[in-house]
C-alpha positions in Angstrom: 194.9 214.2 193.4 192.7 214.5 196.5 188.9 214.7 196.3 187.4 218.2 196.2 184.1 218.1 197.9 181.4 220.6 197.1 179.0 221.6 199.7 175.7 223.2 199.0 174.6 225.8 201.3 170.9 226.6 202.0 170.4 230.3 201.8 169.6 230.3 205.5 172.3 228.1 207.0 175.5 226.3 205.9 175.0 222.7 205.1 177.6 219.9 205.8 179.7 218.5 203.0 177.8 216.5 200.5 180.8 214.3 199.8 180.6 215.0 196.1 183.9 214.9 194.2 184.5 217.5 191.6 185.9 214.8 189.3 182.3 213.5 189.1 179.1 215.5 188.4 178.5 217.3 191.6 175.2 217.2 193.5 174.2 220.8 193.8 170.6 220.2 194.7 170.5 222.7 197.6 172.3 225.3 195.5 173.1 228.2 195.7 175.6 229.1 197.0 178.0 226.2 196.4 180.9 225.8 198.7 184.1 224.3 197.4 186.7 223.2 199.9 190.1 223.0 198.2 192.1 222.3 201.3 195.3 220.3 201.3 196.0 220.6 197.6 198.4 222.6 195.5 197.5 226.0 194.1 197.3 224.4 190.6 194.9 221.7 191.8 192.8 224.3 193.5 192.6 226.3 190.3 191.5 223.1 188.4 188.8 222.5 191.0 187.6 226.1 190.8 187.4 225.8 187.0 185.3 222.7 187.3 182.9 224.4 189.6 182.7 227.5 187.4 181.8 225.3 184.4 179.1 223.5 186.4 177.5 226.7 187.8 176.4 228.4 184.5 175.3 225.0 183.1 172.5 225.0 185.6 171.0 228.0 183.7 170.2 230.0 186.9 172.0 232.6 189.0 174.7 231.1 191.3 177.4 232.1 193.7 180.3 230.1 195.0 182.4 230.1 198.1 185.9 228.7 197.6 187.5 227.7 200.9 191.3 228.0 200.5 192.0 228.2 204.2 194.1 225.1 204.1 195.4 225.3 200.5 199.2 225.5 200.1 200.3 229.0 199.4 201.5 229.6 195.8 205.3 229.5 195.6 205.5 232.4 193.2 206.4 230.2 190.3 203.8 229.7 187.6 203.3 226.1 186.6 202.7 225.1 183.0 198.9 225.0 183.5 198.6 228.7 184.7 198.2 230.0 181.2 195.7 227.3 180.3 193.7 228.0 183.4 193.6 231.8 182.5 192.4 230.9 179.0 189.7 228.7 180.5 188.4 231.6 182.6 188.4 233.8 179.5 186.3 231.2 177.7 183.9 231.0 180.6 183.4 234.8 180.9 180.2 235.1 178.8 178.5 232.4 181.0 179.9 233.9 184.2 178.6 237.4 183.2 175.1 235.9 182.6 174.9 233.6 185.7 177.5 234.3 188.4 176.4 236.7 191.2 179.6 236.4 193.2 182.7 234.5 194.2 184.1 234.5 197.8 187.5 233.2 198.5 188.2 232.2 202.1 191.8 232.9 203.0 192.3 233.3 206.7 195.1 236.0 206.4 192.9 238.0 204.0 192.7 241.7 204.8 189.3 243.2 205.5 187.6 244.0 202.2 187.6 247.8 202.7 191.4 247.7 203.0 191.8 246.3 199.5 192.6 249.0 196.9 189.6 249.8 194.7 191.7 249.2 191.5 192.8 245.7 192.8 189.2 244.8 193.6 188.1 246.1 190.1 190.8 244.0 188.5 189.6 240.9 190.2 186.0 241.6 189.2 187.1 242.1 185.6 189.1 238.9 185.6 186.3 236.7 187.0 183.5 238.8 185.4 181.5 238.8 188.6 181.9 240.4 192.1 184.8 238.8 194.0 185.6 239.0 197.6 188.5 237.7 199.6 187.4 237.1 203.2 188.9 235.6 206.4 186.1 233.1 207.3 183.2 231.1 205.8 180.5 232.8 207.8 181.5 236.2 206.4 181.8 234.7 202.9 178.4 233.1 203.0 176.8 236.3 204.2 178.4 238.3 201.3 177.2 235.8 198.8 173.6 235.6 200.2 173.4 239.4 199.7 174.1 238.9 196.0 171.7 236.1 195.3 168.0 236.6 194.4 165.6 235.8 197.2 
């Protein structure tokens, strides 16, 4: 499996990749928000990397937000792999900590429709699943701006 670097973004400008690998404890010293680039991996590997990040975030015992750059991630084939149910259960287990700490998730998907075009019930379903505000946006600049609005000053 390829490395999944986490970047930490200063609230005022995006930082360069830290080179941290999600398989190891991540250096999130400039946190929040964290930026996870899951390019060039399968959808299942991307979900695993997201779960690792969502476990690390609440462990810091402070509000956090995360940008997940999926702009180069292979599109799901429509078939669920054997780990899909396990990954959904993991999110369910994380929910109490996400409710307490997560201020937002932004998924960067270049073909994403503008946020207002998404049906309200679909957006609400995403927020219920992740237990924090979720946005799907087309670029990192837009995603970071949305996350910064949700974080304490």
